[in-house]
C-alpha positions, -999 to +999 in steps of 0.1 A: +330-366+019+295-382+036+303-404+065+287-408+098+299-377+121+322-391+148+359-382+145+376-363+116+383-388+088+420-388+072+404-379+039+426-404+017+395-430+020+384-442-013+350-426-006+367-392-004+367-370-034+376-331-045+348-309-052+341-271-057+325-257-025+297-246-045+291-284-052+288-293-014+257-303-002+249-312+035+209-311+029+198-347+042+231-358+049+261-356+072+295-343+054+331-340+063+349-309+042+387-302+039+399-268+032+438-258+033+452-223+032+484-208+038+493-183+071+502-154+045+465-153+032+456-143+069+485-116+073+464-087+062+435-094+086+430-072+118+431-094+149+411-111+163+404-132+136+372-151+131+361-177+107+327-169+092+304-196+080+268-189+061+251-218+053+221-237+061+236-263+081+245-272+115+286-271+119+315-282+137+349-266+128+383-279+135+415-261+124+451-281+122+430-310+147+419-284+172+381-279+175+372-242+172+337-248+180+302-260+170+272-244+159+244-266+166+252-304+169+256-322+133+246-356+129+237-383+101+200-385+113+171-359+131+190-363+161+209-333+147+205-301+166+197-272+143+223-247+139+221-210+132+222-197+095+249-173+099+280-177+125+314-171+136+342-191+150+371-171+169+406-182+155+434-182+183+465-168+166+485-199+184+470-221+162+475-207+128+507-225+111+524-222+079+502-245+063+467-251+076+439-277+073+405-267+080+380-293+084+344-289+089+314-315+099+281-300+083+246-317+085+210-302+074+185-330+089+156-308+095+152-287+058+118-275+047+136-272+012+165-285-010+186-257-021+207-258-050+236-237-030+231-244+007+267-230+014+267-193+009+299-182+025+334-194+039+359-172+050+381-153+076+379-119+088+378-099+116+361-115+144+329-098+149+289-099+146+283-116+115+253-098+108+273-070+097+281-084+067+243-093+057+220-067+041+238-037+046+212-015+037+191-021+069+186+016+074+171+019+042+147-009+043+135+001+079+126+034+063+107+016+031+087-009+058+077+023+075+066+039+047+047+004+034+028+000+068+018+035+066+008+033+029-013+000+042-032+021+072-040+047+052-057+029+023-073+005+046-089+034+066-102+044+029-112+008+020-138+009+052-151+044+047-179+057+029-155+061-002-138+026+003-134+009-033-116-019-049-087+001-055-081+012-019-084-025-010-057-036-033-036-009-024-037-015+012-028-053+003+002-044-020+014-023+010+010-051+033+026-076+010+057-053+004+062-048+042+057-083+050+083-092+023+110-068+028+105-077+067+112-113+058+140-104+038+155-081+065+151-109+094+183-123+084+200-093+091+185-085+120+177-119+141+199-149+143+178-176+132+181-215+127+187-224+091+151-241+095+135-206+094+157-196+062+136-221+040+105-206+057+116-172+051+123-181+014+088-193+010+073-165+024+094-141+003+085-161-028+047-163-017+044-123-010+064-117-044+036-138-063+007-124-046+022-086-050+027-093-090-008-109-093-026-081-074-006-055-097-022-074-126-054-072-107-055-037-107-044-030-139-074-056-151-100-040-134-090-007-146-087-011-182-102-046-189-132-041-168-157-071-177-127-092-191-107-087-159-109-120-145-096-137-176-063-115-176-059-123-137-063-160-137-040-165-172-015-139-157-017-159-120-012-194-142+016-181-162+034-169-126+031-202-110+046-221-141+075-194-143+079-198-105+079-238-104+104-239-130+124-209-123+163-226-112+167-210-074+147-189-052+159-156-063+150-164-096+117-175-081+108-145-064+121-121-093+097-142-116+070-137-088+066-100-099+084-097-133+058-121-152+023-105-141+043-070-147+048-083-182+011-095-185-001-061-174+024-045-198+011-065-228-025-056-213-022-019-213-007-016-246-034-036-261-061-014-244-038+015-253-038+008-292-078+002-288-081+039-269-053+059-277-054+077-242-024+096-227-033+083-193-026+048-207+003+057-226+017+072-195+010+041-173+025+016-201+060+037-200+061+034-165+056+003-163+078-007-193+106+016-174+103-007-145+106-040-165+137-029-182+150-018-148+142-053-133+159-068-164+192-046-162+196-054-124+182-090-123+212-104-107+206-083-076+167-075-077+160-096-048+179-073-024+170-037-017+165-026-051+135-047-054+114-027-027+131+008-042+115-003-075+082-015-058+078+018-039+085+040-069+058+017-089+033+021-060+043+058-059+031+064-094+000+043-090-012+060-059-004+095-077-023+081-106-053+069-083-053+103-064-057+123-099-083+099-108-102+101-078-102+139-078-114+139-113-145+118-101-150+138-072-149+172-095-174+153-120-194+140-089-198+177-076-208+193-109-236+167-110-248+172-079-250+207-086-270+201-117-292+175-096-299+204-072-308+230-099-331+203-111-347+196-080-350+236-072-366+243-108-392+213-101-398+227-066-405+259-082-429+246-111-446+226-084-453+258-064-461+276-096-487+251-107-502+243-078-492+266-049-499+256-014-517+275+011-508+283+045-534+288+075-530+323+095-551+340+120-559+375+113-582+397+137-600+366+151-605+355+114-586+322+096-571+331+064-555+310+037-525+324+020-506+312-009-471+304+001-453+319-030-469+351-021-448+351+011-413+373+003-399+363+038-402+351+072-390+366+104-392+350+138-411+373+164-413+355+198-440+331+198-450+342+165-436+345+129-442+377+109-450+369+075-438+396+051-456+397+019-450+406-017-471+437-014-452+444+019-481+438+042-477+416+072-494+385+088-488+365+118-485+331+118-488+312+155-461+292+156-423+290+158-398+297+129-388+260+132-418+246+128-427+266+098-396+263+082-406+221+083-437+231+065-426+253+038-414+240+003-377+240-002-377+274-020-378+286+012-339+288+029-329+298+062-305+327+062-303+340+099-315+324+130-346+346+130-351+346+088-366+326+063-364+339+027-382+329-007-356+321-032-377+329-060-377+367-048-339+369-040-321+394-063-287+393-053-263+387-022-242+420-012-220+430+013-188+417+027-166+410+057-193+401+085-221+421+069-242+400+041-275+407+031-302+395+004-319+422-015-353+410-025-377+422-054-395+444-035-367+461-024-363+449+010-330+433+022-326+407+048-300+398+069-276+369+063-255+353+094-221+350+087-220+316+094-246+306+068-230+328+040-211+299+026-241+278+025-263+306+012-239+312-014-240+278-023-280+275-027-278+308-046-253+292-072-273+257-072-304+276-081-289+299-106-297+334-085-267+359-091-249+375-063-223+403-057-197+406-031 
């Protein structure tokens, strides 16, 4: 019955009526509730006994006319002081009779939302912390939150780096949303909050679910729809908002937030797979189909920990798929870079052959100009550089090896701190361990620094020069 909260009524007034507990609604009102039970119902419970009340309401509780306690201060107007969402009242053994009357005054004057079922549970049990009955998978949830946060940090670092891309930003956002949503879900089992926060918590959970679902759709749209991605995204977002609006409860709204975009993405993958017939799209389609079927099979409990286990599995698959795709892209990029290097080297060779540059050197007081392509290799010699020619003659360059390196074209490569060689004259790379040398066409061998062996080998590969180990 709904009355002014003064003293417990007699419950025989004309405006009192019988109702199921699920039909009792204290939101924006004050309600007196009478429950009766027999002592025998409590005999199997271990002492001490507590009355557990999980409801979106402030409350006062009376057992057989004796006040057990209050949770907040119920009132018929906004002078009410908000109570906790989950609370327990100690029930003294001396108050329990053969036949008992439990009277509750409930009010909820500060609601942000109007819920279909504001009273979640009323029952007796061994007295203790009410949080022990809320979300029994807290350890697993904390592990998942940690994994989501680590994933978010990893993809944030990728997204701000040189190799950052849209996929990394989407994955970072997905991980953050999953962590925030799971944190909001867990908050009821970790913090004894007032009932107003329960409304805020439901809004956060539903919003995160919606954003997560739309971002999943955005990722698949960008990958497979490309130029048509925006159309898929806004159609999926509109359909999801409509489903959330008409869903009867927040558990259903939360499920719809991810399930509807998943269905749109599933349809999208099937459509583009029929056109492309690729194994990658087929695998992706099958994985998301299994996720969608799983959600349908566990719809009644999907909003609990299984929701986030499924999310973690789906994200794990998408991360693996993205990593493989990135690996293929990097491999192709390396091949392209090697091909470009070969082309650049060939271009440098052709340029030197068609228009050979000359270097000014001083020989016996005279200035000579020698063609650079006639140089086999250069060797540092104090303040000078020895120029070893193709005919095995030597000339002297008055300058440092570093200065000469800046002057010479790209067909000259540094193989040692004291040597520059002409790649056109290299026959092979020989040796092993700490001893490597380049054999030239004139039969002379030039040492290669162990530190520079990898880069020299890569240069020889890119210029199509053979070598042996």
